[in-house]
C-alpha positions in Angstrom: 114.3 159.6 111.2 115.6 156.2 110.3 113.3 153.5 111.6 114.5 150.4 109.8 115.1 147.3 111.8 116.8 144.6 109.7 115.7 141.1 110.5 118.5 138.8 111.8 118.5 135.3 110.6 118.2 132.7 113.4 119.7 129.4 112.4 118.4 127.5 115.3 115.4 125.2 114.9 112.5 126.1 117.2 111.5 123.6 119.8 108.2 123.0 118.1 109.9 121.7 115.0 111.1 118.1 115.5 114.2 117.3 113.4 113.6 115.0 110.5 114.8 111.4 111.2 117.0 109.7 108.6 116.6 112.5 106.1 119.6 111.6 104.0 118.1 108.4 102.8 114.4 109.0 103.3 113.6 109.1 99.6 114.8 105.5 99.0 112.9 104.2 102.0 109.7 105.9 101.0 109.9 104.3 97.5 109.5 100.9 99.2 105.9 101.8 100.1 103.3 100.6 97.6 100.9 103.4 98.3 103.6 105.9 97.7 104.7 104.4 94.4 101.0 104.2 93.4 100.7 108.0 94.1 103.9 108.7 92.1 102.5 106.7 89.2 99.2 108.6 89.4 101.1 112.0 89.4 102.9 111.1 86.2 99.7 109.7 84.5 97.8 112.8 85.5 100.3 115.4 84.2 98.1 116.4 81.3 95.4 117.5 83.8 98.1 119.3 85.8 99.1 121.3 82.7 95.5 122.0 81.9 95.0 123.5 85.4 98.2 125.5 85.1 96.7 127.1 82.0 93.3 127.6 83.7 94.8 129.3 86.7 97.0 131.5 84.6 94.1 132.8 82.6 92.6 134.3 85.8 94.5 137.6 86.4 96.2 138.1 89.8 97.8 141.5 89.7 99.8 142.7 92.7 97.4 143.2 95.7 94.5 142.1 93.7 94.7 138.3 93.8 91.2 137.6 94.9 89.7 136.3 91.6 92.5 133.7 91.4 92.2 133.0 95.1 88.5 132.2 94.8 89.2 129.8 92.0 91.9 128.1 94.1 89.7 127.8 97.1 87.1 126.1 95.0 89.6 123.6 93.7 90.7 122.9 97.3 87.1 122.1 98.2 86.6 119.9 95.2 89.7 117.9 96.2 88.3 117.2 99.6 90.7 119.3 101.7 89.4 120.2 105.2 88.9 123.7 106.7 89.3 125.4 103.4 89.3 129.2 103.9 90.6 132.5 102.6 92.3 134.5 105.4 92.1 138.2 105.9 95.1 139.0 103.6 93.9 136.7 100.8 95.9 133.5 101.4 94.0 130.3 100.5 94.4 127.4 102.9 93.2 123.8 103.1 94.3 121.0 105.3 94.9 117.3 104.8 95.1 115.8 108.3 97.7 113.2 109.1 97.5 110.6 111.9 98.8 113.3 114.1 98.9 117.1 114.0 102.7 117.2 114.0 104.9 117.4 112.2 103.0 120.1 110.4 104.2 120.8 106.8 103.0 123.8 104.8 103.3 123.3 101.0 102.7 126.6 99.2 102.7 128.4 95.9 102.1 132.1 95.3 98.9 133.4 93.7 100.2 136.8 92.5 102.0 137.9 89.4 104.0 141.0 88.5 101.6 142.1 85.8 99.2 145.0 86.3 95.4 144.8 86.2 94.1 144.6 82.6 97.1 142.6 81.2 96.0 140.1 78.6 96.5 136.7 80.4 95.3 134.4 77.6 97.8 131.7 76.9 98.9 130.2 73.6 100.4 126.8 72.9 102.7 125.6 70.1 103.8 122.0 70.5 105.1 121.5 74.0 105.5 125.2 74.7 102.8 127.3 76.4 103.2 131.1 76.5 101.5 133.5 78.8 102.2 136.0 81.6 103.0 134.0 84.7 102.7 130.6 83.1 105.8 129.4 85.0 106.0 131.9 87.8 103.9 130.8 89.6 101.0 129.1 87.8 103.2 126.1 87.5 103.7 126.0 91.3 100.0 126.4 91.9 99.1 123.6 89.6 101.7 121.3 91.1 100.2 121.9 94.6 96.9 120.7 93.3 98.5 117.7 91.6 100.1 116.7 94.9 96.8 116.7 96.6 95.2 114.5 93.8 98.1 112.0 93.8 98.0 111.6 97.6 94.3 110.8 97.3 94.8 108.5 94.3 97.5 106.5 96.2 95.5 106.5 99.4 98.6 107.8 101.2 98.2 108.4 104.9 101.0 110.7 106.2 102.0 110.7 109.9 101.9 114.5 110.0 99.4 117.0 108.7 99.9 119.0 105.5 98.4 122.4 105.0 98.3 123.5 101.4 98.4 127.2 100.6 98.0 129.6 97.7 99.6 132.7 99.2 99.5 136.4 98.2 102.2 139.0 98.1 105.3 137.2 96.9 106.1 139.4 93.9 107.4 143.0 93.8 106.1 145.3 96.5 104.0 142.5 98.0 106.9 142.2 100.5 106.0 138.6 101.3 102.8 139.8 103.1 101.1 136.4 102.6 103.7 134.3 104.4 104.4 137.1 106.9 100.8 136.9 107.9 100.9 133.1 108.1 103.8 133.0 110.4 103.0 136.1 112.5 99.3 135.5 112.9 97.4 132.8 110.9 99.6 129.8 111.7 101.9 131.3 114.2 103.7 128.7 116.2 102.0 125.8 114.3 104.4 125.2 111.4 107.3 122.8 111.6 108.5 122.8 108.0 107.7 125.0 104.9 108.2 124.3 101.2 107.3 126.8 98.5 107.0 125.6 94.9 108.1 128.5 92.7 109.3 128.6 89.1 110.5 125.9 86.7 113.1 123.2 86.5 114.3 120.9 89.3 116.4 123.1 91.5 116.4 123.3 95.3 116.7 126.9 96.6 118.1 126.7 100.1 120.0 130.0 100.2 117.7 133.0 100.6 118.7 136.3 99.0 117.6 139.1 101.2 116.4 142.4 99.9 115.7 145.9 101.1 113.5 148.2 99.0 112.9 151.9 99.5 110.8 154.6 98.0 112.7 157.9 98.6 110.7 161.1 98.2 112.6 164.4 97.9 110.5 167.5 98.6 111.0 171.3 98.2 108.9 174.4 97.8 108.7 174.3 94.0 108.3 177.3 91.7 108.8 178.8 88.3 112.0 177.7 86.5 113.0 181.3 85.7 111.1 183.5 88.2 112.0 181.2 91.2 115.4 180.2 90.1 117.7 179.6 93.1 115.3 177.4 95.0 116.4 173.9 95.9 115.4 171.3 93.3 114.2 167.8 94.4 115.1 166.3 91.0 118.6 167.6 91.2 118.9 166.1 94.6 117.6 162.8 93.3 120.2 162.9 90.6 122.9 163.5 93.1 121.7 160.5 95.1 121.4 158.3 92.0 124.9 159.2 90.9 126.3 158.2 94.3 124.3 154.9 94.3 125.6 154.1 90.8 129.2 154.4 92.1 128.7 151.9 95.0 131.4 149.2 95.2 130.0 145.9 96.3 131.5 142.4 96.7 131.2 139.8 94.0 131.1 137.1 96.7 128.7 137.0 98.4 126.8 138.5 95.4 125.5 141.9 96.5 123.5 144.1 94.1 121.7 147.5 93.9 119.3 149.0 91.5 117.3 152.2 91.0 114.3 150.8 89.3 111.8 153.6 89.0 111.9 157.4 89.2 109.2 160.1 88.9 108.3 163.6 89.8 107.9 167.2 88.5 105.0 168.9 86.8 106.4 170.6 83.7 109.6 171.4 81.9 109.5 175.0 83.1 108.7 174.3 86.8 111.1 173.6 89.6 109.5 170.5 91.0 108.1 170.3 94.5 108.6 166.6 94.6 110.6 163.8 93.1 110.9 160.1 94.0 112.9 157.0 93.2 112.5 153.3 94.2 115.6 151.4 95.1 116.3 147.7 95.4 119.3 146.2 97.2 120.0 142.5 97.6 122.5 140.0 99.0 122.5 136.4 100.3 124.6 137.7 103.2 122.9 139.8 105.9 126.0 141.6 106.9 126.7 142.7 103.3 123.1 143.8 102.9 123.4 145.8 106.2 126.6 147.5 105.0 125.0 148.4 101.6 122.0 149.8 103.4 124.2 152.1 105.4 125.8 153.4 102.2 122.4 154.0 100.7 121.3 156.2 103.7 124.6 158.2 103.5 124.1 158.7 99.7 120.6 160.1 100.2 121.6 162.2 103.2 124.6 163.6 101.4 122.5 164.5 98.3 120.1 166.5 100.5 122.9 168.3 102.2 124.7 169.1 98.9 121.5 170.5 97.3 120.7 172.6 100.3 124.3 173.9 100.4 124.3 174.7 96.7 121.4 177.2 97.2 122.2 178.2 100.9 118.9 176.6 102.0 117.4 174.2 104.4 114.2 173.6 102.5 114.9 170.3 100.8 114.1 167.1 102.6 114.0 163.4 101.8 111.7 160.8 103.2 113.0 157.2 103.0 110.1 154.8 103.2 110.8 151.0 103.4 108.6 149.2 100.9 110.2 145.8 101.1 112.3 143.9 103.7 113.2 140.3 103.0 115.7 138.8 105.4 118.7 136.9 104.0 119.4 133.4 105.3 120.0 129.8 104.4 119.1 126.3 105.3 122.4 124.5 105.6 123.2 121.8 103.0 123.5 119.4 106.0 120.1 120.4 107.5 117.4 117.7 107.5 115.1 119.6 105.2 117.8 120.1 102.5 119.0 116.5 102.9 115.4 115.3 102.5 114.9 117.3 99.3 118.2 116.0 97.9 117.3 112.4 98.9 113.9 112.3 97.2 115.4 114.0 94.1 118.1 111.3 93.9 115.5 108.5 94.7 113.5 109.5 91.6 116.7 109.5 89.4 116.8 113.3 88.9 119.9 115.5 89.2 120.4 117.4 92.5 120.9 121.2 91.9 121.3 123.6 94.8 120.3 127.3 94.2 119.9 130.6 95.8 117.0 133.1 95.3 114.5 135.4 96.9 111.3 133.5 97.6 108.6 132.9 100.2 111.0 130.7 102.1 113.0 133.8 103.2 110.7 134.7 105.9 110.2 131.3 107.7 114.0 130.8 107.5 114.5 134.1 109.3 112.3 132.7 112.1 114.4 129.5 112.4 111.8 127.3 110.7 113.2 124.8 108.3 112.2 126.2 104.9 113.2 125.8 101.2 111.8 126.5 97.8 111.7 123.9 95.0 111.1 124.3 91.3 108.0 122.8 89.8 109.5 121.0 86.8 109.4 121.7 83.1 111.5 124.4 81.5 110.7 128.1 81.7 111.9 131.2 79.9 111.4 135.0 80.2 109.9 135.0 83.7 108.2 138.4 84.5 107.8 139.1 80.7 104.6 139.2 78.7 106.0 136.4 76.5 106.9 134.1 79.4 107.0 130.5 78.3 106.8 127.0 79.8 108.0 123.8 78.0 106.0 120.9 79.3 108.6 118.3 78.3 109.0 115.9 81.2 107.3 118.4 83.5 105.9 115.4 85.4 109.3 115.1 87.1 108.6 118.3 89.1 105.2 117.0 90.1 106.6 113.7 91.3 109.5 115.4 93.2 107.1 117.8 95.0 104.8 114.8 95.9 107.6 112.7 97.3 109.1 115.6 99.2 105.7 116.5 100.8 105.4 112.9 102.0 108.9 112.9 103.3 108.5 116.1 105.3 105.3 114.9 106.8 107.3 112.1 108.5 108.6 112.4 112.1 
């Protein structure tokens, strides 16, 4: 039975989230404050330490669903920086608070703890000139280090924000983590308490305001199984899987909005001379447009159902079945270019003299956007290459720009 409910993106701002005042020029106004310029200067002067912490964090493994070692390190750093109410919640998120003069507006500034690399991966980094190499060095060790740098710079400049900032190292952003960290924050841990959300993820100076949604399935085909010669004539789960894969491979999807599909992993069978009793595949489908994703989802279900029917009909059987398990559901959405949170991000970027680049992507901001909470993701500075590869690299040249931009944006979004 199909039990998938696709999240609809609500573009209305909830009543608990006051709209940012004067967001379009907030960056220039904040730059007139001496304590803020002192904090910005401190962030740039302290960039070597930020890079050192980026390396330190990266050399503590954080495989999918096993982020606890890195989380413990991060919590210790939060405590050393003087954050209040530092804790690790029941799913593994690390949280620490820096109170403002008032509780609201409440900003969450986050980066994700997890990597795509399995347990046992060699996470030692190497450096040659300005380039550091290591699994996860940019995605998202850079974001985690920038969060810490923002806390230090606020303290160095003695900046008092009107609103409260909660800093977070969250779990479950990558792969089959299915955003479990931010889903817990917004469904339970900080439910109803967050007015604005910013994730720092990746490298460069982009502003990701369009959220690419995704649906991921693990489809398991099952049959009785048997000897390839003696039981010939039984339904074959791998043959059914092949029929489904061929149909998926022929899907026609729009170029705009960009909509994609992929069969990423397959498995099953016991030996070359056995009709398998089970075979499985994992499927990923994405789009920045929820309607396009919903349409693609319907095609996927028809492809699997038709493959089962065809394999059963081929052998005059009803024994073959397929179980379609949802293993990931990220809603699509966007923060409009004219929305206060995007205007604030563009404003602080311009105020610092950096280029404004708007992007789309699949990040932790997807989920709060789907709840109507103003949310974006920003890059952490520097230049990265080969994300999700063992030879991932990060060029530290002018990486302080990302640190400064994150700092000024955090201050901006903690204003009424």
